[in-house]
C-alpha positions as CSV (number, residue, x, y, z in Angstrom):
1,M,0.0,0.0,0.0
2,A,1.3,3.4,-1.0
3,D,2.1,6.1,1.6
4,F,-0.2,8.6,-0.1
5,D,-2.8,8.5,-2.8
6,A,-1.0,11.4,-4.6
7,I,2.2,13.3,-4.3
8,V,2.5,16.8,-5.8
9,V,6.0,18.1,-6.5
10,G,6.2,21.9,-6.4
11,S,4.0,24.6,-4.8
12,G,3.7,27.4,-7.4
13,C,0.3,28.0,-9.0
14,A,-0.5,24.5,-10.4
15,G,0.6,22.3,-7.5
16,P,-1.5,23.7,-4.7
17,V,-4.6,23.8,-6.9
18,A,-4.1,20.2,-7.9
19,A,-3.6,19.3,-4.2
20,Y,-6.8,21.2,-3.3
21,E,-8.8,19.3,-5.8
22,L,-7.4,15.9,-4.6
23,A,-8.0,16.7,-0.9
24,K,-11.5,18.0,-1.6
25,A,-12.2,14.6,-3.2
26,G,-11.1,12.9,0.0
27,R,-7.7,11.7,-1.2
28,S,-4.5,11.7,0.9
29,V,-2.1,14.1,-0.8
30,L,1.4,15.3,0.0
31,V,2.9,18.5,-1.5
32,V,6.7,18.6,-1.5
33,E,8.2,22.1,-2.1
34,R,11.9,22.8,-2.4
35,G,11.6,26.4,-1.0
36,N,11.7,26.9,2.7
37,V,8.3,28.5,2.4
38,C,5.8,28.4,-0.5
39,G,6.6,31.2,-2.9
40,A,10.2,31.7,-1.6
41,K,11.7,30.8,-5.0
42,N,8.8,31.5,-7.4
43,V,9.1,34.4,-9.8
44,S,6.7,35.8,-12.4
45,G,6.4,39.2,-14.0
46,G,3.4,39.6,-11.9
47,R,0.0,39.6,-13.7
48,L,-2.7,37.1,-13.0
49,Y,-5.9,36.8,-15.2
50,T,-8.3,35.7,-12.5
51,H,-10.9,33.8,-14.5
52,S,-9.1,30.5,-13.8
53,L,-8.7,31.4,-10.1
54,R,-12.4,32.1,-9.8
55,A,-13.2,28.7,-11.3
56,V,-11.5,27.1,-8.3
57,F,-12.1,29.6,-5.6
58,P,-15.3,31.7,-6.4
59,D,-14.7,33.9,-3.3
60,F,-11.0,34.4,-3.8
61,A,-11.3,38.2,-3.8
62,Q,-12.3,38.2,-0.1
63,S,-8.9,36.9,1.1
64,A,-6.4,36.5,-1.7
65,P,-3.4,38.9,-1.4
66,L,-3.8,40.6,-4.8
67,E,-2.1,43.9,-5.5
68,R,-3.9,46.1,-8.0
69,R,-6.7,45.4,-10.5
70,I,-5.2,46.2,-14.0
71,V,-7.3,48.8,-15.8
72,R,-4.6,50.3,-18.1
73,E,-2.6,48.5,-20.8
74,R,0.5,50.0,-22.4
75,I,2.7,48.5,-25.2
76,S,5.9,50.4,-26.2
77,M,8.3,50.0,-29.0
78,L,11.6,51.4,-27.6
79,A,14.3,53.1,-29.5
80,S,17.3,54.2,-27.5
81,D,16.0,57.7,-27.1
82,A,12.2,57.4,-27.7
83,A,9.2,55.3,-27.2
84,T,6.2,54.7,-29.5
85,T,3.4,53.7,-27.1
86,L,-0.1,52.3,-27.4
87,D,-2.0,53.3,-24.3
88,V,-5.4,51.5,-23.7
89,S,-8.0,52.0,-21.0
90,D,-11.3,50.3,-21.1
91,E,-14.2,49.9,-18.6
92,L,-14.5,46.3,-19.5
93,M,-11.2,45.7,-17.7
94,R,-13.2,46.2,-14.5
95,D,-15.8,43.6,-15.6
96,Q,-15.4,40.4,-13.6
97,R,-15.1,38.3,-16.7
98,Y,-12.0,40.1,-17.8
99,E,-10.4,41.0,-14.5
100,S,-6.7,40.7,-14.0
101,Y,-4.5,41.7,-11.0
102,S,-0.9,42.3,-10.4
103,V,0.4,39.9,-7.8
104,L,3.6,39.2,-5.8
105,R,4.3,35.5,-5.7
106,A,5.9,35.7,-2.2
107,R,2.5,36.8,-0.9
108,F,0.2,35.0,-3.3
109,D,1.7,31.5,-3.3
110,P,1.5,31.0,0.5
111,W,-2.2,32.0,0.3
112,L,-2.8,29.4,-2.5
113,A,-1.0,26.7,-0.5
114,G,-3.1,27.6,2.5
115,Q,-6.3,26.8,0.6
116,A,-4.9,23.3,-0.1
117,E,-3.9,22.8,3.5
118,Q,-7.3,23.9,4.7
119,A,-8.8,21.2,2.4
120,G,-6.6,18.6,4.0
121,A,-3.4,18.5,1.9
122,E,-0.1,18.0,3.7
123,F,2.9,20.1,2.9
124,I,6.7,19.5,3.4
125,N,8.9,22.5,2.7
126,G,12.7,22.8,2.3
127,I,13.1,19.4,0.6
128,A,14.2,18.9,-3.0
129,V,12.9,15.9,-4.8
130,E,15.9,14.4,-6.5
131,S,14.4,11.6,-8.5
132,L,11.3,9.6,-9.1
133,L,10.6,6.1,-7.9
134,K,9.6,3.6,-10.5
135,Q,8.1,0.1,-10.4
136,D,7.7,-1.9,-13.5
137,G,8.2,1.2,-15.6
138,R,5.6,3.3,-13.9
139,V,6.1,6.2,-11.5
140,S,5.4,5.0,-8.0
141,G,6.7,7.9,-5.8
142,V,9.6,10.2,-5.1
143,R,13.1,10.1,-3.6
144,A,14.2,13.1,-1.5
145,G,17.5,12.7,0.2
146,E,17.5,9.4,1.9
147,D,13.7,9.3,2.1
148,E,11.5,7.4,-0.3
149,I,7.8,8.2,-0.4
150,T,5.3,6.2,-2.5
151,A,2.1,7.2,-4.1
152,D,-0.4,5.8,-6.6
153,V,0.0,9.0,-8.7
154,V,2.6,11.8,-8.8
155,L,1.9,15.2,-10.2
156,L,4.9,17.2,-11.4
157,C,4.4,21.0,-10.9
158,D,8.1,21.8,-10.2
159,G,8.9,24.4,-12.8
160,V,10.4,24.9,-16.3
161,N,13.8,23.5,-15.3
162,S,12.4,20.3,-13.9
163,L,14.9,17.5,-13.4
164,L,12.0,15.0,-13.0
165,V,10.1,15.5,-16.3
166,P,12.7,13.6,-18.4
167,Q,12.5,10.7,-15.9
168,A,8.7,10.8,-15.9
169,V,7.8,10.9,-19.6
170,D,11.1,10.4,-21.4
171,A,11.1,14.0,-22.6
172,G,14.3,16.0,-23.3
173,R,15.2,19.1,-21.5
174,P,14.1,22.4,-23.2
175,T,16.5,23.7,-25.7
176,P,18.1,27.2,-25.4
177,D,15.7,28.6,-28.0
178,Q,12.7,27.3,-26.0
179,V,13.5,29.1,-22.7
180,A,14.4,32.6,-21.7
181,V,16.0,34.2,-18.7
182,G,13.7,36.4,-16.7
183,I,15.2,39.1,-14.3
184,K,13.1,41.3,-12.1
185,H,13.3,44.1,-9.5
186,V,10.6,45.0,-7.1
187,I,10.9,48.7,-6.3
188,G,9.2,50.3,-3.4
189,L,7.3,53.6,-3.8
190,P,4.4,55.3,-1.9
191,E,1.0,54.0,-3.0
192,K,-0.2,57.5,-4.1
193,V,2.9,58.1,-6.2
194,I,2.4,54.9,-8.1
195,S,-1.3,55.7,-8.7
196,D,-0.4,59.2,-10.0
197,R,2.4,58.1,-12.2
198,S,0.3,55.3,-13.8
199,L,-2.8,57.6,-14.2
200,C,-4.9,55.2,-12.1
201,A,-7.1,55.4,-9.1
202,D,-6.0,53.9,-5.8
203,G,-6.3,50.1,-5.9
204,E,-6.1,50.1,-9.7
205,G,-3.0,49.7,-11.8
206,M,-1.2,49.3,-15.1
207,A,0.5,46.6,-17.2
208,W,3.2,47.9,-19.5
209,L,5.1,45.7,-22.0
210,F,8.2,46.8,-24.0
211,V,10.0,45.6,-27.1
212,G,13.2,46.9,-28.8
213,D,15.8,48.8,-26.8
214,A,14.6,47.1,-23.6
215,T,16.8,44.2,-24.6
216,Q,19.0,46.3,-26.9
217,G,17.7,44.5,-30.0
218,R,17.9,41.0,-28.6
219,I,14.9,38.6,-28.7
220,G,12.8,39.4,-25.7
221,G,11.2,42.3,-24.0
222,G,10.6,44.3,-20.8
223,F,7.7,44.5,-18.4
224,L,6.4,46.9,-15.7
225,Y,3.5,46.1,-13.4
226,T,2.2,48.4,-10.7
227,N,1.6,46.8,-7.3
228,R,0.0,48.4,-4.3
229,D,3.1,50.0,-2.9
230,T,5.8,48.6,-5.3
231,I,6.5,48.3,-9.0
232,S,7.6,45.1,-10.6
233,I,10.0,45.8,-13.5
234,G,12.1,43.4,-15.5
235,L,13.3,41.7,-18.7
236,V,12.9,38.4,-20.4
237,A,15.4,37.4,-23.0
238,T,15.8,34.2,-25.0
239,V,18.7,32.1,-23.8
240,S,19.9,31.1,-27.3
241,D,20.1,34.8,-28.2
242,L,22.0,35.8,-25.1
243,V,24.8,33.3,-25.5
244,D,26.9,35.6,-27.7
245,A,25.6,38.9,-26.2
246,D,28.2,41.4,-25.1
247,T,26.0,42.8,-22.4
248,P,24.9,40.6,-19.6
249,I,21.2,40.6,-18.7
250,Y,21.7,42.3,-15.3
251,Q,23.3,45.3,-17.2
252,L,20.5,45.2,-19.7
253,L,18.1,45.7,-16.8
254,D,20.0,48.6,-15.4
255,D,20.1,50.3,-18.8
256,F,16.4,49.6,-19.3
257,K,15.6,51.2,-15.9
258,R,17.5,54.4,-17.1
259,H,15.6,54.7,-20.4
260,P,13.9,58.1,-20.5
261,S,10.4,56.6,-20.9
262,V,10.9,54.2,-17.9
263,A,13.0,56.1,-15.4
264,P,10.3,58.6,-14.4
265,M,8.0,55.7,-13.3
266,I,10.5,54.4,-10.8
267,A,12.3,57.6,-9.8
268,G,13.0,57.8,-6.1
269,G,12.1,54.2,-5.5
270,T,14.1,51.6,-3.5
271,V,14.9,48.1,-4.8
272,L,13.4,45.7,-2.3
273,E,13.8,42.5,-4.2
274,H,16.0,41.1,-7.0
275,S,15.1,37.8,-8.6
276,G,15.7,35.7,-11.6
277,H,13.9,32.8,-13.2
278,L,14.0,30.5,-16.3
279,V,10.9,31.1,-18.4
280,A,9.2,28.8,-20.9
281,E,9.2,30.4,-24.4
282,G,8.7,27.5,-26.8
283,G,4.9,27.5,-26.7
284,Y,2.7,24.5,-27.6
285,D,5.3,22.8,-29.9
286,A,7.9,22.6,-27.0
287,M,5.5,20.9,-24.5
288,P,6.4,17.4,-23.3
289,P,3.8,14.7,-23.0
290,L,1.4,15.6,-20.2
291,V,0.6,12.1,-19.0
292,G,2.6,8.9,-18.2
293,D,2.1,5.8,-16.2
294,G,1.4,7.1,-12.7
295,V,2.3,10.7,-13.5
296,L,0.8,14.0,-14.7
297,L,2.5,17.3,-15.7
298,A,1.0,20.7,-15.1
299,G,2.0,24.4,-15.2
300,E,5.6,25.3,-16.0
301,S,6.7,21.7,-15.8
302,A,4.7,21.2,-19.0
303,L,6.0,24.5,-20.4
304,M,2.5,26.1,-20.3
305,C,3.4,29.7,-21.0
306,V,3.1,32.0,-23.9
307,N,4.3,35.5,-24.8
308,A,2.1,36.8,-27.6
309,G,3.9,40.2,-27.7
310,Y,0.8,42.0,-26.5
311,T,0.2,39.8,-23.5
312,V,2.1,37.3,-21.4
313,R,0.3,34.4,-19.8
314,G,1.3,31.5,-17.6
315,M,-0.3,31.7,-14.2
316,D,-3.9,31.3,-15.5
317,F,-2.8,28.3,-17.6
318,A,-1.1,26.8,-14.5
319,I,-4.1,27.2,-12.2
320,A,-6.5,25.8,-14.8
321,A,-4.2,22.9,-15.5
322,G,-3.7,22.2,-11.8
323,Q,-7.4,22.1,-11.4
324,Q,-7.9,19.6,-14.2
325,A,-4.8,17.5,-13.1
326,G,-6.2,17.2,-9.5
327,R,-9.7,16.3,-10.8
328,S,-8.3,13.8,-13.3
329,A,-6.0,12.2,-10.8
330,A,-8.9,11.9,-8.3
331,A,-11.1,10.2,-10.9
332,A,-8.3,7.8,-11.9
333,L,-7.8,6.9,-8.2
334,E,-11.5,6.3,-7.8
335,A,-11.5,4.0,-10.9
336,G,-8.4,2.2,-9.7
337,D,-6.4,2.9,-12.8
338,T,-3.6,5.5,-12.7
339,S,-1.8,4.2,-15.8
340,A,-1.4,6.6,-18.7
341,T,-4.7,5.3,-20.1
342,G,-6.5,5.9,-16.8
343,L,-5.1,9.4,-16.6
344,A,-5.8,10.3,-20.2
345,G,-8.9,12.3,-19.2
346,Y,-6.5,15.0,-18.1
347,R,-5.3,15.7,-21.6
348,S,-8.9,15.6,-23.0
349,A,-10.0,18.1,-20.4
350,L,-7.2,20.5,-21.3
351,E,-8.0,20.0,-25.0
352,D,-11.6,21.2,-24.3
353,S,-10.5,24.1,-22.2
354,F,-8.8,27.4,-23.0
355,V,-5.4,26.1,-22.0
356,L,-4.5,24.0,-25.0
357,K,-6.8,25.9,-27.3
358,D,-5.0,29.1,-26.6
359,L,-1.5,27.5,-26.7
360,K,-2.3,25.9,-30.0
361,L,-3.7,29.1,-31.5
362,L,-0.4,30.9,-30.6
363,R,1.9,28.0,-31.4
364,R,3.6,29.9,-34.3
365,V,4.4,33.0,-32.3
366,P,7.7,31.8,-30.8
367,R,9.1,30.9,-34.2
368,F,7.9,34.2,-35.6
369,M,9.7,36.1,-32.9
370,E,12.9,34.1,-33.4
371,N,12.8,34.6,-37.2
372,T,11.9,38.3,-37.3
373,P,14.7,40.1,-35.5
374,R,13.6,43.4,-37.1
375,I,10.9,43.5,-34.4
376,F,13.5,44.1,-31.8
377,G,15.7,46.7,-33.5
378,T,14.6,48.0,-36.9
379,Y,10.9,48.5,-36.3
380,P,11.2,50.4,-33.0
381,A,13.6,52.9,-34.7
382,L,11.3,53.1,-37.7
383,A,8.3,53.9,-35.4
384,R,10.3,56.6,-33.7
385,D,11.3,58.2,-37.0
386,A,7.7,58.0,-38.3
387,M,6.4,59.8,-35.2
388,R,9.1,62.4,-35.5
389,S,7.9,63.2,-39.0
390,L,4.4,63.7,-37.7
391,F,4.9,65.6,-34.5
392,L,8.1,67.5,-34.6
393,V,7.7,71.1,-35.9
394,D,10.7,73.4,-36.6
395,G,9.3,76.0,-38.9
396,T,10.4,74.4,-42.2
397,P,7.7,73.5,-44.7
398,M,5.9,70.2,-44.1
399,N,6.1,67.3,-46.5
400,P,2.9,65.3,-47.3
401,V,2.7,62.4,-44.9
402,R,3.1,59.8,-47.7
403,R,6.3,61.5,-48.8
404,S,7.7,61.3,-45.3
405,M,6.7,57.7,-44.8
406,L,7.9,56.2,-48.1
407,P,11.6,56.6,-47.3
408,L,11.1,54.9,-44.0
409,A,9.4,51.9,-45.7
410,R,12.2,51.8,-48.3
411,R,14.7,51.6,-45.4
412,V,13.3,48.2,-44.4
413,G,12.3,47.2,-47.9
414,Y,8.7,46.8,-49.1
415,L,9.2,43.0,-49.5
416,N,10.5,42.6,-46.0
417,L,7.6,44.7,-44.6
418,A,5.1,42.5,-46.5
419,R,6.7,39.3,-45.4
420,D,6.9,40.3,-41.7
421,L,3.3,41.5,-41.7
422,S,2.1,38.3,-43.4
423,R,4.0,36.1,-41.0
424,G,2.8,38.1,-38.0
425,V,-0.8,37.9,-39.0
426,K,-0.5,34.1,-39.5
427,A,1.2,33.6,-36.2
428,L,-1.6,35.4,-34.3
């Protein structure tokens, strides 16, 4: 007889939700988390689309430690000395269906784990799972140090750099072009100052994404999220493109923070936290198998993350996948079949949900980004020069707009413009 019905490895967003569903179904479940406390080592840019959280915890807003409701979107193309920015505000962002909040994982993750504990899940912190136990080819538990703990099913929710996924489903490690390095500062500022600078009411905030000079032309981008009394600011850059970079990513972040469009937002602030993380960038085509004999994968372990350029998502995928993983594992335990066949309902549930539908829809985006370097250098400079031709006035006679724009288009090449536009439309 196994020690537990289920073992969950990792307590980010997917793991506690899976454990909550299993415990709610009356199953004995153990969550093993490497960090000394849940959330201690978890990093994200900081925006959570709450539709998936509401599906699990309808009353989450009464107790979850959320930061600010996002009511303003900005996307900027950065040249070294200018920014061309799309600034969007919309009352529908306040509608419950579309709500999103900035979050700090060091606060949010312990709350999420607490929901699973209240439902009956057990947690062990400060222990790294080094390998999986197997019996007759199927996963039968975990090995942590000298301890071996058995279970009828194991759920891997231990992050993008999982050492266990290759053991579980015979999948290779992500390649350098499928992952990115994320680096982040949390900067403290008075709540009123943040509200004024982001043009938002108290309790409401802004999400701001950057492309171009944020990574000095490298594949990737920057982000800024306003929290209650802090600002989360950082960069994400593809590992394969950083290998031969002259500037290390920590220097890129310092330069980004000094950009004339960014510096006023964080002026006078104090860096309270510095963190880094490996980020899944490969999209749907990089995902490993989600099910094996005695094992399920959810969240970042399954590389469930996507950067579409205009939005970055991962936490809502992880929460929804954790919910389905927990329910599917509970159903398989009830049926007495935790083989890959008995757990196959998990994949089917995700196929029917937004998780795999959205990831499939955007499966071409990573390759488009990788194969279109002009997005990160040429086009931000082109946008700057186009705006200069429209808005700068020095007393010399104006040219017709078409006459000002045609030389800019010729600089890139009409064929290149058409190809990039066509590929971008197809990717999205």
